[in-house]
Wavefront OBJ file of the C-alpha trace (Angstrom):
o trace
v -69.081 24.630 -30.012
v -68.153 24.316 -33.656
v -65.934 26.401 -35.892
v -68.737 28.521 -37.293
v -70.560 31.722 -36.447
v -71.319 30.825 -32.835
v -67.648 30.459 -31.933
v -66.694 33.714 -33.711
v -68.828 35.693 -31.255
v -66.520 34.750 -28.383
v -63.581 36.643 -29.896
v -64.662 40.073 -28.607
v -64.235 39.374 -24.893
v -60.590 40.241 -24.241
v -57.736 41.896 -26.085
v -55.277 39.491 -27.693
v -52.228 41.792 -27.601
v -50.975 44.094 -24.865
v -47.901 46.250 -24.253
v -44.618 44.325 -24.094
v -42.424 44.769 -21.016
v -39.189 44.604 -22.997
v -39.763 46.572 -26.222
v -42.826 48.665 -25.292
v -44.737 47.790 -28.465
v -48.366 46.683 -28.331
v -47.501 43.237 -29.637
v -47.271 40.929 -26.597
v -49.736 38.075 -27.187
v -51.501 37.158 -23.950
v -52.630 33.724 -25.077
v -49.352 32.616 -26.650
v -47.241 34.361 -24.012
v -44.649 36.016 -26.230
v -44.065 39.286 -28.071
v -44.389 39.256 -31.863
v -42.026 42.213 -32.198
v -39.030 41.428 -29.966
v -39.597 37.758 -29.044
v -39.924 38.323 -25.278
v -41.231 35.182 -23.606
v -39.912 32.929 -26.343
v -36.171 33.634 -26.361
v -33.593 35.562 -24.386
v -32.215 37.166 -27.551
v -33.987 39.984 -29.370
v -35.954 38.917 -32.415
v -34.172 40.414 -35.430
v -35.088 38.839 -38.780
v -32.883 39.467 -41.799
v -35.648 41.128 -43.828
v -36.071 43.816 -41.167
v -32.600 45.305 -41.842
v -33.132 45.699 -45.562
v -32.810 49.245 -46.935
v -33.770 50.449 -50.390
v -31.108 52.687 -51.898
v -31.914 55.800 -53.905
v -31.070 54.020 -57.186
v -33.479 51.143 -56.441
v -30.937 48.477 -55.434
v -31.436 46.555 -52.224
v -28.719 46.468 -49.604
v -28.421 45.581 -45.922
v -27.687 47.799 -42.940
v -24.661 46.876 -40.853
l 1 2 3 4 5 6 7 8 9 10 11 12 13 14 15 16 17 18 19 20 21 22 23 24 25 26 27 28 29 30 31 32 33 34 35 36 37 38 39 40 41 42 43 44 45 46 47 48 49 50 51 52 53 54 55 56 57 58 59 60 61 62 63 64 65 66
């Protein structure tokens, strides 16, 4: 099976993501075995990137939540 049209037809069999046991979001990847939202299955700590905490102030300046 190549990379073309014939292999693309096999993508509709099963769902890639399902509900995560830790965060409850529909972002747990079955094939990779970890959650894209909280990082369950990959690390014991919660996934919390720095860009997620960014807040836009009313005057347009960017600041971070603490």
